[in-house]
N, C-alpha and C positions, 0 to 999 in steps of 0.2 A: 603195893600194886606193881606188877612186873610185866614186861614184854609188850607184845603187840597190842593188847587191849589198851594199855596206857598210851602208847604211841598214836593209836587211832583217835582217842579222845583229845590228846594234845593237838593233833592236826585240826580237828574240828573246832577246838577253842580258838586257835590262831585264825582260822578262816572266818569264824563269826565275828571276831574282834575287828577284822578289816571292814566289815559293814559300817562300823562306827568311826573307824580311823583308816580311811582308804589309803593313806600314805604311812601306814604303821611302821614299815621297815625304815623309811626315811626318818620318821619321828624317833625311833630307837637310835638310829645313827647320830642324830642331833644330840641326844642325851649322852651318848658315848663320846662325841666330839668335845662336849663341854667338860665332862669329867677328865678327859685326856688333857685338855688345855690347863685345867687346874693343877693336875699332877705335874705336868711339865713346867709350868710357870713358877710354882711356889716351892717345888721340891718336896719330897716326902721321905718317910722312913723306907727301909729296904722292902717292907711289905705293907703297902698302904691298905687301909680298911675302908671298904665300900659296902654300904648297907642299902638293900632294896626293900622299901616299905610297902607292905601289902603285896608281896611278890606273886601270890596266886600260883599259877602253874609253872612259874620260873621263866617265862618268855624273855623278860628283860634281864633277869639274873644271869642266865646262861650266856647271853650275848655280851654282857658286861665282863664276865669272867674270861671269855674268849679274847676280848679286846685287851684285857689287862691281866695276863696270866700270872704275874708275880704278886697280884693283890690278894688280900684276904676278902673274899666276897661272901656276904651273908644275906640270905633271904628271910624275911620275917612275915608271917601271916598267921591269922587266927583260924583259918579254915582247914580242918584236917582232910577234907575231901580234895581240895585243890592242891594241898601239899602232897597228897598221895600221888597225884600226877607229876608234881615237881620232882619228887624223888626219882622218878624214872628219867626225867629230863636232865638231872644233874649226875646221873650215873657215870662214873669214870672221871669225875672232876673233883676239885677240892672245895667246892661250894658247900657252905654250911646252911642248913635250913632250920629255922626255929619256929615252933608253933607257939606264938605269943600274940596277945591282944594289944594293939597299939594304943588302946585307951586305958589299959591297966597300968597302975604304978609299977615302976621297976623293970619294965620290959627291956629297956635299953641297956641295962646293966649286963645282960647276958649276951650281947652281940660281940663284945670285946672292949678292951680298955680305950678310953678317950685319950687323945682326940681322934675322931673319925676324919677321913679325908674327903668323903663325899657320901651323901644320902640321895637316893633316887626313888622315883615311884612312877608307875604307869597305870592309868585308869583304875585307881583304887581309892584315893583319899576323898573323892566326892561323896563317899558313903558316910564320912564322919560328920557329926553335927558341928556347927561353928565353935561351940565351947570346947569340944574334943580336939578340933583342929588347932585352936589356940594353944592348948596344952602341948600338943605334939610339936608345934613350931618352937615353943620355948625349950622343949627337950632337945630338939635338933640344934638350936642355937647354942645350947650348953655343951653339946657333944662335939660339934664340928670344930676343927682347928681354924684359926684366923686365915681367911682366904679360901677356906673350904666351901664347897657348893652343895646346895640342895636343888635338885632338878626334878620338876614334877610335870610329867606329860599326861594330859587329861583333856576331856571335853568339858569346857566350862563356859559360863555366861560372860562374854567379852564386855558387856556394857549394862548399865542400869536402865535399859530401854527395851521393851518387848519387841518393838519394831526392829531394832538393830540386832537383837538376839535371834529373831526369826530369820533375818537376812543371813546372819552368820551360819545358822543351821542349814539354810537353803544352799549356801555356797558349798558346805561340806557334803551335803546330800547329792548335789549335782556332780561333785568330784567323784563320789562313790559310783554314781551312774556311769560316768565317762570311763572309769577304770574297770567296770564290770563287777563291782563288789556290792552294789546296792541290793542284789538279789540273794546275797549270802544268808545263811541261817541266822535267825534273830536270836538275840541274847536270851530272851525269856523262853523261847522254844528249846534252845540248847540246855538250859538249866532243867526244864521240865523232863526232857529225855534223860539227861544225865542223872538226875536224882532217882529216877525210876528204873535205871539199868540194873538187872539182877547181879551182874558181876561186880557192881560197886556197892552192894548192900552193906557190907561191914563198915566201909568208909562213910556211907550215907547215914548209918546209925550213929557213928561217932560224931558226925556233923550235927545231927539233930539234938545231941546232948550239949552242943557247944553254944555259947552266947551268940556266935556269929550267925547262927540260923535265924535269929530274930532281926538281924540288921541288913541282910543282903538285899531284900526287896523293899526297903523303905526309900522314901524320896531322897534324892541327892540334896546336899546342903544348900544349893542355890546361890552361893556367894559369887559375886562378879570377880573378874581378874583384879580390879582395883581394890575390892574388899580383901582379897587374899594378900595383895602386896602390902596393904596397911597392917594386917595381922603379922606378916613376916617382919616388917620394920619394928613394930611394937615388941616383937619377941626377941629382938636383938640382932637381926641381920642388918648389914650395912646398906644393902640395896636389893631390889628385886625388879624384874622386868620380863615381859614376854619376848622371846628371841626367835620363835618359829611359830607359824600359825597357818591353818587352812580352815577358814570359817570359824567354827567353835571348837576346833581341835587345835590345841596349842601346847607349847613347852614353856613353862615358867621357871625362871632361874632366880635363886636368891644366894647372895654371897655373904659368908660370915665374916 
């Protein structure tokens, strides 16, 4: 996909995402700040390796590459349609995009040699089932260097209490209202329009043949923050914690 068509869809993607993460740019910056601290504190090779998991349209990938121009930045996603947009977003950069399923064995072997310096993700991993997430965390723990970080920015259940989760959702929704983002295009509406756009027909057909087509609209895994921290520790991370949050929108960090 080339040119203005892709740029238009990229802009619509970013705008609809702000409906669910009204402080999305700040959230991205927090991810970058954490990666930067890890690189500065522990020291790395001349060309550190940064991997964006479920990179989608490349929103975080491109920001990461701009922040760390000497790094080898890799975006991994199973969706050929979203990667079609990402290809436009990364034009003129050294970013590598890989069409790989994070639940398939061996996907990490193609990103680059271990150890990685950081793995990041934004609004993507909640689609994985708990057992799939467990395997992914173990893969990351095996790939990251000691002191390396996994940074996951996502909307997640902060507690094992429906009342508390409802409050967290309300806080984030009120923030979206105050910032004028609550009325942005809804995620489902974006996808419906996107998949029916004539100019995207070849990519939509490729997506329909991909396993990702059967997973996009399933229910999120529903794990709480505490559940994920437990899985990360069990996978081999030395510790994990939430370091930024607005309602149910948060950044979770795990240190290898």
